[in-house]
C-alpha positions in Angstrom: 109.0 172.7 18.5 107.0 176.2 19.0 107.1 178.3 21.8 104.5 177.0 24.9 103.3 180.1 25.8 103.0 183.8 24.6 105.1 186.2 27.3 104.5 189.8 28.1 107.2 191.6 30.7 105.5 194.9 31.4 107.8 196.8 33.6 105.0 198.9 35.4 102.3 198.1 37.8 99.6 200.3 35.8 100.4 198.3 32.7 100.5 194.9 33.9 97.0 196.0 35.6 95.7 197.3 32.3 96.8 193.6 30.5 94.8 191.4 33.3 91.6 193.8 32.9 88.6 191.9 31.7 88.4 194.4 29.1 91.4 193.5 27.9 91.2 190.6 25.5 94.4 188.7 25.1 93.5 186.6 22.1 92.3 188.1 18.8 89.9 184.7 18.5 87.0 183.4 20.8 88.5 183.2 24.3 87.3 182.7 27.6 90.2 182.8 29.9 91.5 181.2 33.5 94.2 182.8 35.3 96.5 181.3 38.0 98.9 183.8 39.9 102.3 182.4 40.9 105.0 184.0 43.2 107.7 182.8 41.1 107.9 183.3 37.5 110.7 180.9 36.8 108.2 178.5 38.5 106.6 175.9 35.7 102.9 174.7 36.0 103.4 171.6 37.7 101.9 170.9 41.1 103.5 171.0 44.1 103.1 166.8 44.7 105.0 166.5 41.6 108.2 168.7 42.0 111.4 167.1 42.4 112.2 167.0 46.3 108.5 167.8 47.1 107.8 167.7 51.0 104.5 165.8 49.9 105.4 163.0 48.6 105.3 160.1 51.3 108.1 158.5 49.5 110.9 160.2 49.2 114.5 159.0 47.9 116.8 160.7 46.0 116.4 158.7 42.8 113.4 159.0 40.3 109.8 158.0 41.8 108.3 155.4 39.9 104.7 155.7 38.6 103.8 152.8 41.6 105.5 154.9 44.1 103.8 158.3 42.9 100.7 156.9 42.3 100.6 155.1 45.8 101.5 158.7 47.7 98.8 160.4 45.9 96.1 157.6 46.6 97.7 157.4 50.5 97.2 161.1 50.9 93.5 161.3 49.8 92.6 158.1 51.8 94.2 160.6 55.0 91.8 163.3 54.0 88.4 160.9 53.6 89.1 159.2 56.9 90.0 162.9 58.4 86.4 163.9 56.8 84.7 161.0 58.3 86.3 161.7 61.8 84.3 165.2 61.7 81.3 164.0 60.2 81.9 166.0 57.1 80.3 164.6 53.9 82.7 164.1 50.7 82.0 164.3 47.1 80.9 161.4 45.0 81.0 159.0 48.2 80.7 155.3 47.6 82.0 151.8 48.4 83.7 151.9 44.9 85.1 155.2 45.5 86.7 154.2 49.0 88.0 150.7 47.3 89.7 153.0 44.8 91.6 155.0 47.4 92.2 152.0 49.3 93.4 152.9 52.7 94.9 150.1 54.2 97.6 149.7 51.9 101.1 149.5 53.4 104.4 151.1 52.0 105.8 147.7 52.2 102.9 145.7 50.1 102.9 146.8 46.5 100.2 144.0 45.9 97.8 146.8 46.1 99.0 149.6 43.6 97.5 148.9 40.4 98.8 151.8 37.9 96.5 152.1 35.3 96.8 153.3 31.5 96.7 157.0 32.1 96.9 159.2 36.1 94.7 160.8 37.9 91.8 158.2 37.8 89.0 159.9 36.4 86.8 158.8 39.4 88.7 160.5 42.1 89.2 163.9 40.2 86.3 165.5 41.8 87.7 164.6 45.3 91.3 165.5 44.5 89.1 169.2 43.7 87.7 169.2 47.2 90.8 168.2 49.0 93.1 170.3 46.8 90.9 173.4 47.5 91.4 173.0 51.3 95.1 172.6 51.6 95.8 169.1 50.8 98.5 168.8 47.9 97.0 166.5 44.6 97.8 166.5 41.6 95.7 169.1 40.4 96.4 172.7 39.7 94.7 176.1 41.2 93.0 178.6 38.6 90.3 181.5 39.1 87.8 182.4 36.7 89.0 186.5 37.6 92.3 188.0 36.5 92.9 190.0 39.9 92.3 187.2 42.0 95.3 185.5 40.3 96.9 188.8 40.7 96.6 189.0 44.1 97.8 185.5 45.1 101.2 186.0 43.3 101.6 189.3 45.0 100.4 188.0 48.4 102.7 184.9 48.6 105.4 187.1 47.0 105.4 189.1 49.9 105.4 186.6 52.4 108.2 184.6 50.9 110.3 187.1 48.4 113.7 188.1 49.4 114.2 191.8 49.8 117.6 192.0 48.1 116.7 190.1 44.9 116.0 192.7 42.6 115.9 190.2 40.0 112.7 188.3 41.2 109.2 188.2 39.4 105.9 187.4 39.9 103.8 185.9 37.1 100.4 185.8 36.2 99.1 182.6 33.7 96.5 183.0 31.4 95.1 179.9 29.3 92.5 180.4 27.1 90.0 177.2 27.6 88.3 177.7 24.5 91.1 176.6 22.7 92.1 173.6 24.6 89.8 171.0 23.3 92.0 169.4 21.4 94.3 168.9 23.9 92.7 165.7 25.3 95.2 165.1 28.1 94.0 168.8 29.8 90.9 168.4 31.9 89.2 171.4 33.3 87.8 170.8 36.6 84.7 172.7 38.0 82.9 172.1 41.6 79.8 173.4 42.6 80.4 176.6 44.6 78.4 175.1 47.2 81.2 172.5 47.9 83.2 175.6 49.5 82.5 179.3 50.0 86.2 180.0 49.5 86.2 178.2 46.2 82.9 180.4 45.2 84.6 183.6 46.3 87.7 182.9 44.3 85.7 181.7 41.2 88.0 178.8 41.4 88.3 175.9 39.3 91.3 173.4 38.6 93.0 172.0 35.7 94.4 168.4 35.7 97.2 166.9 32.8 96.6 163.3 32.6 99.6 161.2 31.7 100.4 157.7 30.5 102.0 155.7 33.1 104.0 152.5 33.0 104.3 150.0 36.2 107.9 150.6 37.9 108.6 153.0 35.0 109.8 156.7 36.2 106.6 158.9 36.4 106.7 161.8 34.1 106.7 165.3 35.8 105.5 167.2 32.9 104.3 170.6 33.2 101.0 171.8 31.7 102.9 174.1 29.2 104.4 171.6 27.5 101.5 170.4 26.2 101.2 173.4 23.7 105.2 172.8 22.5 103.8 170.8 19.4 101.3 173.6 18.0 102.1 177.1 16.6 99.3 178.7 18.3 99.4 178.3 21.8 96.6 179.0 24.4 98.9 180.4 27.1 100.1 183.5 28.1 102.4 184.1 31.1 102.2 188.1 32.1 105.2 188.9 34.9 105.9 191.9 37.1 109.1 192.7 39.0 108.3 191.3 42.7 109.2 194.8 44.3 106.1 196.1 43.0 103.9 193.2 45.0 102.9 195.7 48.1 101.4 198.2 44.8 99.6 195.4 43.2 98.0 194.0 46.2 96.8 197.8 46.9 95.5 197.9 43.3 93.3 194.2 44.1 91.8 195.6 47.3 90.5 199.0 45.5 89.0 196.6 43.3 87.5 194.7 46.1 89.8 191.4 46.1 91.0 190.9 49.5 92.2 188.2 52.0 88.8 189.3 53.5 86.9 188.8 50.3 88.5 185.5 48.9 88.5 183.6 52.3 85.3 183.3 55.0 84.9 184.3 58.4 87.9 184.9 60.9 90.5 182.9 58.5 90.0 186.0 56.0 90.5 188.8 58.3 93.5 186.8 60.1 95.6 186.4 56.2 94.2 190.2 55.6 96.1 191.2 58.8 99.3 189.1 57.4 99.1 190.8 54.2 99.2 194.6 55.7 101.9 193.3 58.0 103.8 192.3 55.2 103.0 195.3 52.9 104.3 197.4 55.9 107.5 195.3 56.6 108.7 195.7 52.7 108.1 199.3 52.5 110.0 200.3 55.3 112.8 198.2 54.2 112.8 198.8 50.6 
């Protein structure tokens, strides 16, 4: 068992920012990194839809969720997304009769005969639809990443300011960095790129996704495996985690803005303006109470 990731724990904002600088190479070997920001450094790299007691699950019970139930939930959520796009006249990616049959929108909770888990999940034919839905806030099996490190820092700091406990001096944010040049040997991990024309927000954020395919068995517990566990068997992990005390989140947002990374540049239209105002409110609130 090897380290799943390389941990870097800077104690100052300047050190944190310099580590994330595009001029700083985390790896000695040829590298191309993607980045993910999280407001809680203790969180694993696991989609919200797979977390225990996730509010995103349609089927909620105390015992472990089976593969049949998990796949039913994920397909039903995607089917609802497609239905709502139809009502609005919005075009979805790779639309076809086969795609819609794969979603099986007529399935009912009590009728498990329509649930046919394959040898692994997610289904390859649904991944691009998942990426489109995920970027617009629908919970899926995917994880959001960015090609730009400071974009990841923005999301970590912004969500931390919106949620954090002022009195918790032990809390930390995290930016994960994954060297995609070194994951080709990890067959269960796919990098999903969606054309920027799909979403102006996706283009502005240089967004892309990872998916961890997992073997499944009918009526067996669905494996809630975080991405970092894939690297436990290798001595040279391609994954880094850079943390920073949450109390510096406001200063991180200030630096992001200086470098042209803010809600108004990452989100289009009035949504971007409104999100920028919320970030400003949160910074003011915590600066006055800290």
